[in-house]
C-alpha positions in Angstrom: 42.0 87.6 -12.6 41.4 85.2 -9.5 38.2 83.3 -9.7 35.5 85.3 -7.6 37.3 88.6 -7.9 36.6 91.4 -9.9 37.9 95.3 -10.2 35.6 97.9 -8.8 35.1 101.6 -9.3 35.2 103.6 -5.9 31.9 105.0 -7.0 30.4 101.4 -7.2 27.4 100.3 -5.0 27.6 96.7 -3.7 24.8 94.8 -2.1 26.8 93.3 0.6 26.2 93.0 4.3 28.5 91.4 6.9 26.7 88.1 8.6 29.3 88.0 11.5 29.6 84.5 10.7 33.3 84.4 11.1 33.7 82.1 7.8 36.3 84.6 6.7 38.4 83.7 9.7 38.6 80.0 9.1 40.4 77.8 6.8 43.4 80.0 6.9 46.3 77.8 7.1 49.2 79.6 5.5 46.8 82.0 3.9 46.6 85.0 6.0 49.8 87.3 5.3 50.6 89.8 7.6 52.6 92.8 6.2 55.1 94.8 8.3 52.3 97.7 9.1 49.9 94.9 10.4 52.6 93.5 12.6 53.5 96.8 14.1 49.8 97.6 14.9 49.2 94.2 16.3 52.4 94.2 18.4 51.2 98.0 19.9 47.6 96.8 20.5 48.6 93.5 22.1 51.0 95.4 24.5 48.1 97.9 25.3 45.9 94.8 26.2 48.4 93.9 28.9 50.5 91.1 27.0 54.3 90.8 27.4 55.0 92.4 24.0 58.3 94.6 23.8 59.0 94.6 20.0 57.4 93.1 17.0 59.6 89.9 17.7 57.6 89.0 20.6 54.3 89.2 18.7 55.7 87.2 15.8 57.0 84.4 18.1 53.5 83.8 19.7 51.1 84.5 16.6 52.8 84.2 13.3 55.2 82.0 11.3 57.4 82.5 8.3 56.9 81.4 4.8 58.1 82.2 1.2 56.1 83.9 -1.2 56.6 82.7 -4.9 59.6 80.7 -3.5 61.7 83.7 -2.7 60.1 86.7 -0.7 60.2 85.9 2.9 56.9 86.7 4.8 55.0 86.1 7.9 51.4 84.5 8.1 49.1 84.2 11.1 49.1 81.0 12.9 45.8 79.1 12.8 44.4 76.8 15.5 41.9 73.7 15.5 40.9 71.4 12.9 39.2 74.3 10.9 42.6 76.2 10.9 40.9 79.2 12.4 42.8 82.6 12.8 44.9 82.5 16.1 42.8 85.7 17.0 39.5 84.3 16.6 37.8 83.8 20.0 34.5 82.7 20.6 33.6 83.4 17.0 34.8 87.2 17.2 37.9 88.6 16.4 40.1 89.4 19.8 42.1 92.4 18.2 39.6 93.7 16.4 40.7 97.3 16.6 44.1 96.4 15.2 42.9 93.7 12.7 45.2 93.2 9.6 44.3 95.4 6.7 43.3 92.6 4.6 40.6 91.7 7.1 39.7 95.5 7.9 39.1 96.0 4.0 37.3 92.5 3.1 35.1 92.1 0.9 37.5 94.6 -0.8 41.2 94.4 -1.8 43.9 96.6 -3.0 46.6 96.4 -5.6 49.1 99.0 -7.2 47.7 101.5 -9.5 48.8 102.8 -13.1 48.8 105.9 -14.9 48.7 108.2 -12.1 46.5 106.2 -9.9 47.8 105.2 -6.5 45.7 102.0 -6.2 43.0 99.6 -8.2 40.5 98.3 -5.9 38.8 94.6 -6.3 35.8 92.8 -4.9 36.2 89.4 -3.5 32.9 87.0 -3.7 34.1 83.6 -2.1 31.6 84.0 0.8 28.3 84.5 -1.5 26.1 84.4 1.6 27.2 88.0 2.2 25.8 89.4 -1.2 22.4 90.2 -2.0 21.3 92.1 0.9 22.3 95.4 2.3 24.1 98.1 0.2 27.6 99.2 0.4 29.3 102.1 -1.6 33.1 101.3 -2.2 34.2 104.7 -1.4 32.5 104.8 1.8 33.9 101.3 2.7 37.4 102.5 1.9 37.0 105.8 3.6 36.2 103.9 7.0 38.6 101.0 6.5 41.5 102.2 4.8 43.2 105.0 6.6 45.6 107.5 5.5 48.5 105.7 7.3 47.7 102.4 5.8 47.6 103.9 2.2 50.9 105.8 2.8 52.5 102.4 4.0 51.0 100.5 0.8 52.3 103.2 -1.6 55.7 103.0 0.1 55.6 99.2 -0.1 54.4 99.0 -3.5 57.3 101.3 -4.6 60.2 99.3 -3.0 58.6 95.7 -4.1 59.8 95.5 -7.7 63.4 96.7 -6.7 63.5 94.3 -3.7 62.5 91.5 -5.8 65.2 92.2 -8.4 67.7 92.5 -5.7 66.6 89.0 -4.3 66.8 87.3 -7.6 70.4 88.8 -8.1 71.5 87.0 -5.2 73.3 83.5 -5.5 71.4 80.7 -3.5 73.9 80.3 -1.0 74.1 84.2 -0.3 70.2 84.1 -0.1 70.1 81.3 2.4 72.7 83.3 4.5 70.5 86.7 4.3 67.1 85.4 5.0 67.2 86.3 8.7 68.7 89.9 7.9 65.8 90.2 5.3 63.3 89.4 7.9 64.7 91.7 10.4 64.7 94.6 8.2 61.1 93.9 6.8 59.6 93.1 10.1 61.5 93.1 13.3 63.6 96.4 13.3 60.7 98.5 14.8 60.5 100.7 17.8 56.7 100.7 19.0 57.1 104.0 20.6 57.8 105.8 17.3 56.0 106.2 14.2 55.9 103.4 11.9 56.5 104.6 8.2 59.9 106.5 8.9 61.3 103.4 10.5 60.0 101.4 7.4 61.6 103.7 4.9 65.1 103.6 6.7 64.8 99.9 7.0 64.0 99.4 3.4 67.1 101.8 2.4 69.3 99.8 4.8 67.8 96.5 3.2 68.2 97.7 -0.4 71.9 98.9 0.3 72.7 95.4 1.9 71.2 93.3 -1.0 73.2 95.4 -3.6 76.4 95.0 -1.7 75.8 91.3 -1.5 75.0 91.0 -5.1 78.5 92.4 -6.3 80.2 89.6 -4.3 78.9 86.4 -6.5 77.6 86.0 -10.2 73.8 86.4 -10.3 71.7 83.5 -9.9 68.0 83.1 -10.0 66.0 80.8 -7.5 
């Protein structure tokens, strides 16, 4: 378990109060991962705010950069600005995309991980910003009801279901195969979405196509881990 993190019950009550200090929005260089649902929501929100956003590729080109998680899984992370590496969406100490902020920001100080034995999720509490704790009172269930909506839960369930299979498929690729497929992997994960249509059916279809592609490619070269 990470330092300053503990698992919590949904019935727990936590002495927490957001101080609106924006410290959580700073020192985020290569730290704020955006999942496909975050990127879809941010793209729609920015377009509704009048920005020239046609698809997720426009949002990603302006506000995020690619990276590798554990050296193999391609992800996008939010850009940062300034010497304090503040989130690119932080303007005048306030979140400029608050209504569509990433899920990890929405749930803070709580987080979510895959559940076991019939449970969809486990929930955890992060205590890095100690000045938030000691005053106020938050019941975990109430916080989740307000900040972890059904659509986000459905996405994470689908995401957690495909991740183990996706990880195995990526590891089965040879190094040169992997390098040649990175753009296609990123496309299916993050780019192939129509903002005028519901997200989850598109995500499921994209993952099915990606898994088909990876399995076909793995047959063409002996397995090689990275």
